[in-house]
Every structure is written in structure tokens, then in C-alpha cells.
N, CA, C and O atoms as CSV, one atom per row, in Angstrom:
chain,resi,resn,atom,element,x,y,z
A,1,UNK,N,N,-114.928,0.809,72.429
A,1,UNK,CA,C,-115.249,-0.229,73.287
A,1,UNK,C,C,-115.968,-1.480,72.462
A,1,UNK,O,O,-116.930,-1.329,71.708
A,2,UNK,N,N,-115.457,-2.471,72.687
A,2,UNK,CA,C,-115.868,-3.645,71.790
A,2,UNK,C,C,-116.902,-4.517,72.754
A,2,UNK,O,O,-116.764,-4.664,73.969
A,3,UNK,N,N,-117.852,-5.002,72.023
A,3,UNK,CA,C,-118.708,-5.878,72.500
A,3,UNK,C,C,-118.718,-7.461,72.212
A,3,UNK,O,O,-117.807,-7.938,71.536
A,4,UNK,N,N,-119.699,-8.242,72.698
A,4,UNK,CA,C,-119.781,-9.524,72.519
A,4,UNK,C,C,-120.190,-9.786,71.013
A,4,UNK,O,O,-119.824,-10.794,70.408
A,5,UNK,N,N,-121.042,-8.715,70.415
A,5,UNK,CA,C,-121.408,-8.914,69.065
A,5,UNK,C,C,-120.217,-8.686,68.070
A,5,UNK,O,O,-120.085,-9.259,66.989
A,6,UNK,N,N,-119.459,-7.848,68.559
A,6,UNK,CA,C,-118.125,-7.664,67.802
A,6,UNK,C,C,-117.418,-9.006,67.729
A,6,UNK,O,O,-117.247,-9.552,66.639
A,7,UNK,N,N,-117.040,-9.500,68.768
A,7,UNK,CA,C,-116.338,-10.754,69.021
A,7,UNK,C,C,-116.987,-11.916,68.101
A,7,UNK,O,O,-116.316,-12.663,67.389
A,8,UNK,N,N,-118.173,-11.948,68.204
A,8,UNK,CA,C,-118.934,-12.965,67.406
A,8,UNK,C,C,-118.644,-12.705,65.990
A,8,UNK,O,O,-118.159,-13.579,65.272
A,9,UNK,N,N,-118.971,-11.354,65.508
A,9,UNK,CA,C,-119.017,-11.189,63.957
A,9,UNK,C,C,-117.605,-11.335,63.669
A,9,UNK,O,O,-117.364,-11.885,62.595
A,10,UNK,N,N,-116.613,-10.975,64.370
A,10,UNK,CA,C,-115.305,-10.980,63.743
A,10,UNK,C,C,-114.824,-12.335,63.730
A,10,UNK,O,O,-114.189,-12.715,62.746
A,11,UNK,N,N,-115.055,-13.160,64.750
A,11,UNK,CA,C,-114.669,-14.638,64.815
A,11,UNK,C,C,-115.346,-15.427,63.708
A,11,UNK,O,O,-114.708,-16.226,63.023
A,12,UNK,N,N,-116.681,-15.192,63.533
A,12,UNK,CA,C,-117.422,-16.026,62.608
A,12,UNK,C,C,-117.143,-15.620,61.139
A,12,UNK,O,O,-117.520,-16.307,60.190
A,13,UNK,N,N,-116.429,-14.413,61.008
A,13,UNK,CA,C,-116.128,-13.884,59.570
A,13,UNK,C,C,-115.062,-14.637,59.005
A,13,UNK,O,O,-114.889,-14.604,57.787
A,14,UNK,N,N,-114.228,-15.402,59.846
A,14,UNK,CA,C,-113.024,-16.157,59.662
A,14,UNK,C,C,-113.497,-17.638,58.995
A,14,UNK,O,O,-114.451,-18.251,59.474
A,15,UNK,N,N,-112.820,-18.086,57.976
A,15,UNK,CA,C,-113.285,-19.134,57.208
A,15,UNK,C,C,-113.143,-20.386,58.285
A,15,UNK,O,O,-112.209,-20.485,59.081
A,16,UNK,N,N,-114.148,-21.245,58.175
A,16,UNK,CA,C,-114.340,-22.586,58.881
A,16,UNK,C,C,-114.545,-22.121,60.373
A,16,UNK,O,O,-114.360,-22.949,61.265
A,17,UNK,N,N,-114.824,-21.158,60.605
A,17,UNK,CA,C,-115.103,-20.906,62.260
A,17,UNK,C,C,-116.441,-21.248,62.641
A,17,UNK,O,O,-117.342,-21.203,61.803
A,18,UNK,N,N,-116.669,-21.608,63.907
A,18,UNK,CA,C,-117.846,-21.946,64.565
A,18,UNK,C,C,-117.842,-21.416,66.093
A,18,UNK,O,O,-116.873,-21.075,66.771
A,19,UNK,N,N,-119.226,-21.447,66.438
A,19,UNK,CA,C,-119.427,-20.887,67.695
A,19,UNK,C,C,-120.113,-22.092,68.573
A,19,UNK,O,O,-120.961,-22.803,68.033
A,20,UNK,N,N,-119.788,-22.272,69.722
A,20,UNK,CA,C,-120.468,-23.260,70.557
A,20,UNK,C,C,-120.435,-22.839,71.790
A,20,UNK,O,O,-119.701,-21.894,72.079
A,21,UNK,N,N,-121.221,-23.459,72.741
A,21,UNK,CA,C,-121.306,-23.021,74.132
A,21,UNK,C,C,-120.656,-24.174,75.017
A,21,UNK,O,O,-120.885,-25.365,74.806
A,22,UNK,N,N,-119.871,-23.730,75.968
A,22,UNK,CA,C,-119.363,-24.498,76.799
A,22,UNK,C,C,-119.492,-23.958,78.308
A,22,UNK,O,O,-119.030,-22.878,78.675
A,23,UNK,N,N,-120.187,-24.864,79.133
A,23,UNK,CA,C,-120.892,-24.204,80.442
A,23,UNK,C,C,-121.669,-22.966,80.185
A,23,UNK,O,O,-121.693,-22.043,80.999
A,24,UNK,N,N,-122.237,-22.948,79.174
A,24,UNK,CA,C,-123.177,-22.029,78.898
A,24,UNK,C,C,-122.467,-20.548,78.495
A,24,UNK,O,O,-123.040,-19.459,78.495
A,25,UNK,N,N,-121.134,-20.803,78.170
A,25,UNK,CA,C,-120.599,-19.500,77.531
A,25,UNK,C,C,-120.057,-19.903,76.151
A,25,UNK,O,O,-119.775,-20.997,75.661
A,26,UNK,N,N,-120.008,-18.578,75.672
A,26,UNK,CA,C,-119.571,-18.954,74.127
A,26,UNK,C,C,-118.132,-18.878,73.979
A,26,UNK,O,O,-117.391,-18.134,74.622
A,27,UNK,N,N,-117.731,-19.858,72.915
A,27,UNK,CA,C,-116.316,-20.016,72.492
A,27,UNK,C,C,-116.499,-20.103,70.876
A,27,UNK,O,O,-117.492,-20.519,70.280
A,28,UNK,N,N,-115.263,-19.594,70.307
A,28,UNK,CA,C,-115.301,-19.657,68.944
A,28,UNK,C,C,-113.912,-20.575,68.565
A,28,UNK,O,O,-112.796,-20.448,69.070
A,29,UNK,N,N,-114.339,-21.531,67.520
A,29,UNK,CA,C,-113.273,-22.441,67.188
A,29,UNK,C,C,-113.073,-22.635,65.598
A,29,UNK,O,O,-113.982,-22.524,64.776
A,30,UNK,N,N,-112.007,-22.879,65.366
A,30,UNK,CA,C,-111.667,-23.288,63.800
A,30,UNK,C,C,-111.166,-24.631,63.675
A,30,UNK,O,O,-110.118,-24.947,64.238
A,31,UNK,N,N,-111.912,-25.554,62.894
A,31,UNK,CA,C,-111.670,-26.857,63.039
A,31,UNK,C,C,-111.447,-27.548,64.258
A,31,UNK,O,O,-110.538,-28.365,64.405
A,32,UNK,N,N,-112.379,-27.186,65.258
A,32,UNK,CA,C,-112.528,-27.611,66.491
A,32,UNK,C,C,-111.328,-27.304,67.296
A,32,UNK,O,O,-110.976,-28.027,68.228
A,33,UNK,N,N,-110.706,-26.247,66.944
A,33,UNK,CA,C,-109.490,-25.752,67.720
A,33,UNK,C,C,-110.005,-24.356,68.470
A,33,UNK,O,O,-110.385,-23.400,67.793
A,34,UNK,N,N,-109.987,-24.324,69.745
A,34,UNK,CA,C,-110.429,-23.148,70.471
A,34,UNK,C,C,-109.355,-21.933,70.238
A,34,UNK,O,O,-108.152,-22.051,70.469
A,35,UNK,N,N,-109.941,-20.828,69.776
A,35,UNK,CA,C,-108.965,-19.546,69.550
A,35,UNK,C,C,-109.413,-18.301,70.268
A,35,UNK,O,O,-108.578,-17.498,70.684
A,36,UNK,N,N,-110.777,-18.105,70.437
A,36,UNK,CA,C,-111.293,-17.149,71.550
A,36,UNK,C,C,-112.484,-17.542,72.527
A,36,UNK,O,O,-113.207,-18.412,72.041
A,37,UNK,N,N,-112.832,-17.130,73.714
A,37,UNK,CA,C,-113.799,-17.561,74.350
A,37,UNK,C,C,-113.985,-16.608,75.451
A,37,UNK,O,O,-113.048,-16.007,75.977
A,38,UNK,N,N,-115.358,-16.471,75.824
A,38,UNK,CA,C,-115.865,-15.696,76.985
A,38,UNK,C,C,-115.223,-16.300,78.147
A,38,UNK,O,O,-115.416,-17.509,78.272
A,39,UNK,N,N,-114.480,-15.703,79.052
A,39,UNK,CA,C,-113.795,-16.157,80.351
A,39,UNK,C,C,-114.247,-15.288,81.604
A,39,UNK,O,O,-113.580,-14.306,81.931
A,40,UNK,N,N,-115.198,-15.598,82.182
A,40,UNK,CA,C,-115.672,-14.748,83.335
A,40,UNK,C,C,-114.534,-15.195,84.488
A,40,UNK,O,O,-114.097,-16.346,84.496
A,41,UNK,N,N,-114.125,-14.264,85.386
A,41,UNK,CA,C,-113.524,-14.615,86.525
A,41,UNK,C,C,-114.125,-15.405,87.616
A,41,UNK,O,O,-115.238,-15.148,88.074
A,42,UNK,N,N,-113.336,-16.419,88.047
A,42,UNK,CA,C,-113.983,-17.341,88.936
A,42,UNK,C,C,-113.477,-16.798,90.497
A,42,UNK,O,O,-112.655,-15.895,90.652
A,43,UNK,N,N,-114.060,-17.448,91.467
A,43,UNK,CA,C,-113.433,-17.026,92.749
A,43,UNK,C,C,-111.855,-16.960,93.026
A,43,UNK,O,O,-111.260,-15.987,93.489
A,44,UNK,N,N,-111.327,-18.125,92.672
A,44,UNK,CA,C,-109.768,-18.224,92.804
A,44,UNK,C,C,-109.277,-16.960,92.062
A,44,UNK,O,O,-108.552,-16.152,92.642
A,45,UNK,N,N,-109.718,-16.766,90.630
A,45,UNK,CA,C,-109.172,-15.582,90.034
A,45,UNK,C,C,-109.143,-14.304,90.857
A,45,UNK,O,O,-108.118,-13.668,91.105
A,46,UNK,N,N,-110.433,-13.976,91.273
A,46,UNK,CA,C,-110.844,-12.778,92.098
A,46,UNK,C,C,-109.929,-12.611,93.141
A,46,UNK,O,O,-109.377,-11.523,93.299
A,47,UNK,N,N,-109.681,-13.679,93.956
A,47,UNK,CA,C,-108.833,-13.845,95.026
A,47,UNK,C,C,-107.449,-13.401,94.759
A,47,UNK,O,O,-106.853,-12.569,95.442
A,48,UNK,N,N,-106.953,-14.038,93.671
A,48,UNK,CA,C,-105.576,-13.688,93.064
A,48,UNK,C,C,-105.424,-12.270,92.745
A,48,UNK,O,O,-104.421,-11.645,93.087
A,49,UNK,N,N,-106.396,-11.746,92.098
A,49,UNK,CA,C,-106.258,-10.442,91.300
A,49,UNK,C,C,-106.502,-9.322,92.442
A,49,UNK,O,O,-105.968,-8.214,92.413
A,50,UNK,N,N,-107.447,-9.799,93.522
A,50,UNK,CA,C,-107.688,-8.594,94.475
A,50,UNK,C,C,-108.146,-7.622,94.045
A,50,UNK,O,O,-108.924,-7.728,93.097
A,51,UNK,N,N,-107.826,-6.293,94.598
A,51,UNK,CA,C,-108.499,-4.965,94.161
A,51,UNK,C,C,-108.260,-4.699,92.616
A,51,UNK,O,O,-109.015,-3.869,92.111
A,52,UNK,N,N,-107.384,-5.244,91.861
A,52,UNK,CA,C,-107.147,-5.005,90.456
A,52,UNK,C,C,-108.098,-5.972,89.498
A,52,UNK,O,O,-107.988,-6.057,88.275
A,53,UNK,N,N,-108.957,-6.607,90.239
A,53,UNK,CA,C,-109.932,-7.739,89.389
A,53,UNK,C,C,-110.804,-6.831,88.687
A,53,UNK,O,O,-111.486,-6.027,89.323
A,54,UNK,N,N,-110.848,-6.907,87.116
A,54,UNK,CA,C,-111.758,-6.175,86.606
A,54,UNK,C,C,-113.042,-6.848,86.766
A,54,UNK,O,O,-113.138,-8.034,87.082
A,55,UNK,N,N,-114.309,-5.846,86.476
A,55,UNK,CA,C,-115.670,-6.352,86.664
A,55,UNK,C,C,-116.515,-6.390,85.358
A,55,UNK,O,O,-117.694,-6.737,85.288
A,56,UNK,N,N,-115.760,-5.997,84.388
A,56,UNK,CA,C,-116.537,-6.094,82.996
A,56,UNK,C,C,-116.273,-7.487,82.282
A,56,UNK,O,O,-115.621,-8.387,82.811
A,57,UNK,N,N,-116.846,-7.567,81.031
A,57,UNK,CA,C,-116.556,-8.665,80.343
A,57,UNK,C,C,-115.306,-9.007,79.818
A,57,UNK,O,O,-114.630,-8.135,79.272
A,58,UNK,N,N,-114.851,-10.321,79.923
A,58,UNK,CA,C,-113.553,-10.747,79.721
A,58,UNK,C,C,-113.538,-11.696,78.636
A,58,UNK,O,O,-114.356,-12.614,78.578
A,59,UNK,N,N,-112.629,-11.506,77.766
A,59,UNK,CA,C,-112.387,-12.532,76.634
A,59,UNK,C,C,-110.916,-13.216,76.670
A,59,UNK,O,O,-109.891,-12.558,76.852
A,60,UNK,N,N,-110.940,-14.538,76.483
A,60,UNK,CA,C,-109.916,-15.238,76.641
A,60,UNK,C,C,-109.387,-15.371,74.999
A,60,UNK,O,O,-110.128,-15.694,74.071
A,61,UNK,N,N,-108.047,-15.071,74.887
A,61,UNK,CA,C,-107.506,-15.286,73.453
A,61,UNK,C,C,-106.265,-16.086,73.486
A,61,UNK,O,O,-105.453,-15.860,74.382
A,62,UNK,N,N,-106.032,-17.007,72.593
A,62,UNK,CA,C,-104.946,-17.777,72.360
A,62,UNK,C,C,-103.811,-16.793,71.665
A,62,UNK,O,O,-104.170,-16.008,70.787
A,63,UNK,N,N,-102.439,-16.862,72.085
A,63,UNK,CA,C,-101.443,-16.245,71.611
A,63,UNK,C,C,-100.317,-17.222,71.170
A,63,UNK,O,O,-100.428,-18.435,71.347
A,64,UNK,N,N,-99.277,-16.677,70.615
A,64,UNK,CA,C,-98.280,-17.606,69.847
A,64,UNK,C,C,-97.710,-18.222,71.135
A,64,UNK,O,O,-97.739,-19.448,71.237
A,65,UNK,N,N,-97.172,-17.446,72.167
A,65,UNK,CA,C,-96.470,-18.193,73.222
A,65,UNK,C,C,-96.488,-17.259,74.345
A,65,UNK,O,O,-97.013,-16.153,74.222
A,66,UNK,N,N,-95.849,-17.709,75.622
A,66,UNK,CA,C,-95.971,-16.980,76.839
A,66,UNK,C,C,-95.219,-15.616,76.520
A,66,UNK,O,O,-95.574,-14.592,77.103
A,67,UNK,N,N,-94.344,-15.603,75.741
A,67,UNK,CA,C,-93.576,-14.184,75.654
A,67,UNK,C,C,-94.506,-13.173,74.932
A,67,UNK,O,O,-94.477,-11.982,75.242
A,68,UNK,N,N,-95.270,-13.616,74.039
A,68,UNK,CA,C,-96.293,-12.603,73.446
A,68,UNK,C,C,-97.451,-12.193,74.612
A,68,UNK,O,O,-97.870,-11.041,74.721
A,69,UNK,N,N,-97.869,-13.227,75.400
A,69,UNK,CA,C,-98.662,-12.753,76.289
A,69,UNK,C,C,-98.126,-11.765,77.313
A,69,UNK,O,O,-98.774,-10.792,77.700
A,70,UNK,N,N,-96.973,-12.058,77.702
A,70,UNK,CA,C,-96.374,-11.075,78.606
A,70,UNK,C,C,-96.114,-9.764,77.936
A,70,UNK,O,O,-96.321,-8.733,78.575
A,71,UNK,N,N,-95.723,-9.717,76.830
A,71,UNK,CA,C,-95.563,-8.509,75.947
A,71,UNK,C,C,-96.954,-7.588,75.967
A,71,UNK,O,O,-97.006,-6.378,76.188
A,72,UNK,N,N,-97.938,-8.380,75.711
A,72,UNK,CA,C,-99.329,-7.604,75.400
A,72,UNK,C,C,-99.632,-7.231,76.882
A,72,UNK,O,O,-100.050,-6.080,77.008
A,73,UNK,N,N,-99.520,-7.906,77.961
A,73,UNK,CA,C,-99.627,-7.364,79.271
A,73,UNK,C,C,-98.867,-6.182,79.710
A,73,UNK,O,O,-99.368,-5.276,80.376
A,74,UNK,N,N,-97.583,-6.220,79.296
A,74,UNK,CA,C,-96.650,-5.077,79.644
A,74,UNK,C,C,-97.215,-3.954,78.845
A,74,UNK,O,O,-97.377,-2.881,79.426
A,75,UNK,N,N,-97.586,-4.080,77.389
A,75,UNK,CA,C,-97.937,-3.084,76.720
A,75,UNK,C,C,-99.139,-2.184,77.075
A,75,UNK,O,O,-99.229,-0.979,76.839
A,76,UNK,N,N,-99.887,-2.835,77.575
A,76,UNK,CA,C,-101.389,-2.224,77.958
A,76,UNK,C,C,-102.031,-3.106,79.220
A,76,UNK,O,O,-102.881,-3.955,78.953
A,77,UNK,N,N,-101.671,-2.921,80.402
A,77,UNK,CA,C,-102.246,-3.525,81.593
A,77,UNK,C,C,-103.613,-3.202,81.727
A,77,UNK,O,O,-104.336,-4.040,82.265
A,78,UNK,N,N,-104.102,-2.129,81.332
A,78,UNK,CA,C,-105.487,-1.702,81.343
A,78,UNK,C,C,-106.409,-2.457,80.560
A,78,UNK,O,O,-107.629,-2.429,80.719
A,79,UNK,N,N,-105.819,-3.108,79.741
A,79,UNK,CA,C,-106.643,-3.978,78.631
A,79,UNK,C,C,-106.310,-5.461,78.728
A,79,UNK,O,O,-107.229,-6.277,78.649
A,80,UNK,N,N,-105.057,-5.856,78.894
A,80,UNK,CA,C,-104.688,-7.254,78.841
A,80,UNK,C,C,-104.160,-7.615,80.330
A,80,UNK,O,O,-103.639,-6.822,81.115
A,81,UNK,N,N,-104.388,-8.862,80.522
A,81,UNK,CA,C,-104.022,-9.128,81.945
A,81,UNK,C,C,-104.138,-10.792,81.859
A,81,UNK,O,O,-104.569,-11.411,80.886
A,82,UNK,N,N,-103.720,-11.285,82.930
A,82,UNK,CA,C,-103.673,-12.777,83.250
A,82,UNK,C,C,-103.810,-13.208,84.581
A,82,UNK,O,O,-103.736,-12.392,85.500
A,83,UNK,N,N,-104.028,-14.559,84.805
A,83,UNK,CA,C,-104.329,-14.938,86.188
A,83,UNK,C,C,-103.457,-16.250,86.358
A,83,UNK,O,O,-103.016,-16.879,85.396
A,84,UNK,N,N,-103.260,-16.586,87.646
A,84,UNK,CA,C,-102.462,-17.729,87.802
A,84,UNK,C,C,-102.834,-19.071,87.075
A,84,UNK,O,O,-102.023,-19.914,86.691
A,85,UNK,N,N,-104.294,-19.127,86.944
A,85,UNK,CA,C,-104.649,-20.393,86.126
A,85,UNK,C,C,-104.081,-20.507,84.818
A,85,UNK,O,O,-104.066,-21.616,84.285
A,86,UNK,N,N,-103.531,-19.336,84.128
A,86,UNK,CA,C,-103.073,-19.406,82.986
A,86,UNK,C,C,-101.557,-19.301,82.886
A,86,UNK,O,O,-100.997,-19.131,81.803
A,87,UNK,N,N,-100.838,-19.417,84.170
A,87,UNK,CA,C,-99.262,-19.484,84.313
A,87,UNK,C,C,-98.722,-20.640,83.156
A,87,UNK,O,O,-99.183,-21.779,83.086
A,88,UNK,N,N,-97.798,-20.169,82.393
A,88,UNK,CA,C,-97.400,-21.206,81.290
A,88,UNK,C,C,-98.320,-21.607,80.225
A,88,UNK,O,O,-98.069,-22.558,79.484
A,89,UNK,N,N,-99.470,-20.840,80.129
A,89,UNK,CA,C,-100.349,-21.171,79.017
A,89,UNK,C,C,-100.327,-19.977,78.070
A,89,UNK,O,O,-100.434,-18.829,78.499
A,90,UNK,N,N,-100.183,-20.269,76.737
A,90,UNK,CA,C,-100.285,-19.073,75.655
A,90,UNK,C,C,-101.587,-18.551,75.570
A,90,UNK,O,O,-102.192,-18.755,74.518
A,91,UNK,N,N,-102.116,-17.946,76.429
A,91,UNK,CA,C,-103.417,-17.123,76.274
A,91,UNK,C,C,-103.486,-16.019,77.360
A,91,UNK,O,O,-102.941,-16.114,78.459
A,92,UNK,N,N,-104.203,-14.980,76.940
A,92,UNK,CA,C,-104.119,-13.692,77.469
A,92,UNK,C,C,-105.651,-13.438,77.532
A,92,UNK,O,O,-106.470,-13.862,76.717
A,93,UNK,N,N,-105.924,-12.634,78.694
A,93,UNK,CA,C,-107.221,-12.153,79.104
A,93,UNK,C,C,-107.263,-10.806,78.606
A,93,UNK,O,O,-106.256,-10.101,78.671
A,94,UNK,N,N,-108.460,-10.340,78.058
A,94,UNK,CA,C,-108.723,-9.062,77.545
A,94,UNK,C,C,-110.103,-8.490,78.133
A,94,UNK,O,O,-111.158,-9.123,78.098
A,95,UNK,N,N,-109.956,-7.239,78.664
A,95,UNK,CA,C,-110.856,-6.580,79.105
A,95,UNK,C,C,-111.684,-6.121,77.948
A,95,UNK,O,O,-111.177,-5.217,77.284
A,96,UNK,N,N,-112.897,-6.575,77.559
A,96,UNK,CA,C,-113.599,-6.321,76.403
A,96,UNK,C,C,-113.966,-4.936,76.218
A,96,UNK,O,O,-113.964,-4.381,75.119
A,97,UNK,N,N,-114.344,-4.280,77.525
A,97,UNK,CA,C,-114.842,-2.973,77.429
A,97,UNK,C,C,-113.833,-1.969,77.429
A,97,UNK,O,O,-114.187,-0.803,77.604
A,98,UNK,N,N,-112.435,-2.283,77.231
A,98,UNK,CA,C,-111.515,-1.378,77.033
A,98,UNK,C,C,-110.662,-1.410,75.706
A,98,UNK,O,O,-109.748,-0.626,75.450
A,99,UNK,N,N,-111.038,-2.283,75.025
A,99,UNK,CA,C,-110.220,-2.531,73.632
A,99,UNK,C,C,-111.236,-2.083,72.432
A,99,UNK,O,O,-112.413,-2.422,72.302
A,100,UNK,N,N,-110.416,-1.183,71.546
A,100,UNK,CA,C,-111.140,-0.719,70.464
A,100,UNK,C,C,-111.309,-2.097,69.324
A,100,UNK,O,O,-110.586,-3.093,69.297
A,101,UNK,N,N,-112.301,-1.842,68.570
A,101,UNK,CA,C,-112.608,-3.058,67.644
A,101,UNK,C,C,-111.579,-3.170,66.668
A,101,UNK,O,O,-111.519,-4.285,66.150
A,102,UNK,N,N,-110.733,-2.312,66.261
A,102,UNK,CA,C,-109.766,-2.523,65.364
A,102,UNK,C,C,-108.507,-3.442,65.958
A,102,UNK,O,O,-107.965,-4.294,65.253
A,103,UNK,N,N,-108.141,-3.201,67.200
A,103,UNK,CA,C,-107.360,-4.009,67.831
A,103,UNK,C,C,-107.908,-5.404,68.236
A,103,UNK,O,O,-107.185,-6.398,68.301
A,104,UNK,N,N,-109.155,-5.405,68.489
A,104,UNK,CA,C,-109.846,-6.744,68.828
A,104,UNK,C,C,-109.729,-7.633,67.695
A,104,UNK,O,O,-109.487,-8.836,67.792
A,105,UNK,N,N,-109.945,-6.877,66.409
A,105,UNK,CA,C,-109.949,-7.773,65.117
A,105,UNK,C,C,-108.589,-8.237,64.981
A,105,UNK,O,O,-108.433,-9.423,64.690
A,106,UNK,N,N,-107.510,-7.450,65.155
A,106,UNK,CA,C,-106.024,-7.988,64.959
A,106,UNK,C,C,-105.853,-9.038,66.004
A,106,UNK,O,O,-105.107,-9.962,65.680
A,107,UNK,N,N,-106.347,-9.084,67.095
A,107,UNK,CA,C,-105.979,-10.385,68.073
A,107,UNK,C,C,-106.724,-11.485,67.700
A,107,UNK,O,O,-106.198,-12.597,67.757
A,108,UNK,N,N,-107.874,-11.354,67.323
A,108,UNK,CA,C,-108.871,-12.428,66.944
A,108,UNK,C,C,-108.272,-13.204,65.673
A,108,UNK,O,O,-108.253,-14.431,65.573
A,109,UNK,N,N,-107.738,-12.209,64.623
A,109,UNK,CA,C,-107.253,-12.923,63.369
A,109,UNK,C,C,-106.035,-13.645,63.735
A,109,UNK,O,O,-105.815,-14.757,63.256
A,110,UNK,N,N,-105.107,-12.997,64.679
A,110,UNK,CA,C,-103.954,-13.747,64.974
A,110,UNK,C,C,-104.186,-15.030,65.649
A,110,UNK,O,O,-103.538,-16.044,65.392
A,111,UNK,N,N,-105.192,-14.955,66.577
A,111,UNK,CA,C,-105.582,-16.126,67.366
A,111,UNK,C,C,-106.066,-17.215,66.486
A,111,UNK,O,O,-105.773,-18.381,66.750
A,112,UNK,N,N,-106.913,-16.857,65.281
A,112,UNK,CA,C,-107.438,-17.882,64.365
A,112,UNK,C,C,-106.189,-18.377,63.492
A,112,UNK,O,O,-106.132,-19.538,63.085
A,113,UNK,N,N,-105.235,-17.468,63.238
A,113,UNK,CA,C,-104.161,-17.920,62.283
A,113,UNK,C,C,-103.256,-19.168,62.928
A,113,UNK,O,O,-102.776,-20.094,62.274
A,114,UNK,N,N,-103.125,-18.944,64.543
A,114,UNK,CA,C,-102.379,-19.844,65.211
A,114,UNK,C,C,-103.059,-21.244,65.243
A,114,UNK,O,O,-102.408,-22.289,65.249
A,115,UNK,N,N,-104.499,-21.179,65.263
A,115,UNK,CA,C,-105.255,-22.490,65.483
A,115,UNK,C,C,-105.591,-23.152,64.142
A,115,UNK,O,O,-105.679,-24.378,64.077
A,116,UNK,N,N,-105.776,-22.397,63.106
A,116,UNK,CA,C,-106.270,-22.956,61.854
A,116,UNK,C,C,-105.169,-23.856,61.256
A,116,UNK,O,O,-103.968,-23.675,61.452
A,117,UNK,N,N,-105.730,-24.902,60.464
A,117,UNK,CA,C,-104.875,-25.721,59.828
A,117,UNK,C,C,-104.086,-24.843,58.677
A,117,UNK,O,O,-104.549,-23.897,58.040
A,118,UNK,N,N,-102.865,-25.374,58.592
A,118,UNK,CA,C,-101.724,-24.691,57.887
A,118,UNK,C,C,-102.238,-24.164,56.476
A,118,UNK,O,O,-101.947,-23.047,56.048
A,119,UNK,N,N,-102.944,-24.981,55.873
A,119,UNK,CA,C,-103.379,-24.592,54.370
A,119,UNK,C,C,-104.341,-23.665,54.355
A,119,UNK,O,O,-104.323,-22.790,53.490
A,120,UNK,N,N,-105.464,-23.726,55.444
A,120,UNK,CA,C,-106.373,-22.792,55.586
A,120,UNK,C,C,-106.060,-21.359,55.921
A,120,UNK,O,O,-106.751,-20.373,55.665
A,121,UNK,N,N,-104.885,-21.413,56.546
A,121,UNK,CA,C,-104.313,-19.972,57.189
A,121,UNK,C,C,-103.716,-19.440,56.035
A,121,UNK,O,O,-103.850,-18.228,55.864
A,122,UNK,N,N,-103.023,-20.153,55.125
A,122,UNK,CA,C,-102.310,-19.747,54.057
A,122,UNK,C,C,-103.108,-19.174,52.962
A,122,UNK,O,O,-102.711,-18.222,52.289
A,123,UNK,N,N,-104.243,-19.767,52.791
A,123,UNK,CA,C,-105.409,-19.366,51.683
A,123,UNK,C,C,-105.991,-18.015,52.171
A,123,UNK,O,O,-106.350,-17.156,51.365
A,124,UNK,N,N,-106.073,-17.852,53.505
A,124,UNK,CA,C,-106.653,-16.751,54.051
A,124,UNK,C,C,-105.599,-15.510,53.888
A,124,UNK,O,O,-105.919,-14.439,53.373
A,125,UNK,N,N,-104.410,-15.778,54.356
A,125,UNK,CA,C,-103.330,-14.836,54.166
A,125,UNK,C,C,-103.204,-14.273,52.686
A,125,UNK,O,O,-103.050,-13.076,52.442
A,126,UNK,N,N,-103.287,-15.266,51.734
A,126,UNK,CA,C,-103.165,-15.021,50.236
A,126,UNK,C,C,-104.317,-14.207,49.794
A,126,UNK,O,O,-104.218,-13.249,49.027
A,127,UNK,N,N,-105.456,-14.656,50.341
A,127,UNK,CA,C,-106.862,-13.805,49.960
A,127,UNK,C,C,-106.540,-12.365,50.427
A,127,UNK,O,O,-106.583,-11.450,49.606
A,128,UNK,N,N,-106.241,-12.152,51.634
A,128,UNK,CA,C,-106.020,-10.891,52.369
A,128,UNK,C,C,-105.110,-10.139,51.741
A,128,UNK,O,O,-105.373,-8.937,51.705
A,129,UNK,N,N,-104.024,-10.525,51.190
A,129,UNK,CA,C,-103.081,-9.860,50.484
A,129,UNK,C,C,-103.263,-9.183,49.213
A,129,UNK,O,O,-102.492,-8.314,48.806
A,130,UNK,N,N,-104.382,-9.625,48.536
A,130,UNK,CA,C,-104.766,-9.384,47.222
A,130,UNK,C,C,-105.817,-8.040,47.362
A,130,UNK,O,O,-106.345,-7.562,46.357
């Protein structure tokens, strides 16, 4: 089970990442581009999800495209889900209390790589390969 401290530590360990608050909720950015954020469910989300609405902490994560989002949701709907607000948007919601830290790290790194400037991402990948 992952925690907000895990999210914070993993996100801020990536080059040129920063944390800021938006509507009093934490979000993590690279070069001012959002890659992961806390995303509690709002009333319309709860109404849309009905009885399947999770009640624990929710993390929003950027993904490459809607196909990746759909694949994640299909692969483990107990961890990954989406809401109508995100229809057509390349982001998935994650039940933080149901994902292990290793899988969380993979998600956060992938999201960071998508949003980081190309040269920064390449430097990170080169350093990771060594």
C-alpha cells in the first residue's frame, strides 16, 4: 500500500520536479508541467461512480494516451479507474491504498518522462541505464 509520502518522495526524486498546492491539494510538476496530483472525488464524480466510488486517497496520473489509460483500467480495475470528467483526457486515477510502491514508482516515472522536456528525459534515461 502506497502513501502520500511515497508519492512525494518518488516525484521529487526526479530531476527538476517540484511540488505545489492547487486548491490546497498537492501536485507535482516538471518544468511547470503537471504529471501527478492528488485528485479527491467531487460530488459529480461520486454520482457518476455510484456504489463503485472508492473512499480512499486518489492520485491522478498523466499517461501517454487514452489507450494507455483504458489498458490500465482494464488490467486492474481495483487499482485504476476513471471518471466522466476525464473522458478523452490522457490521465488515469489510482487508488493509492491499493497500489504497491514499485508499481507506483513505474507510473510516476512514466508520467514524468511524458511531461519532462525531451533533453531532460533523455539525460535521465541515459543515467538510469548506467
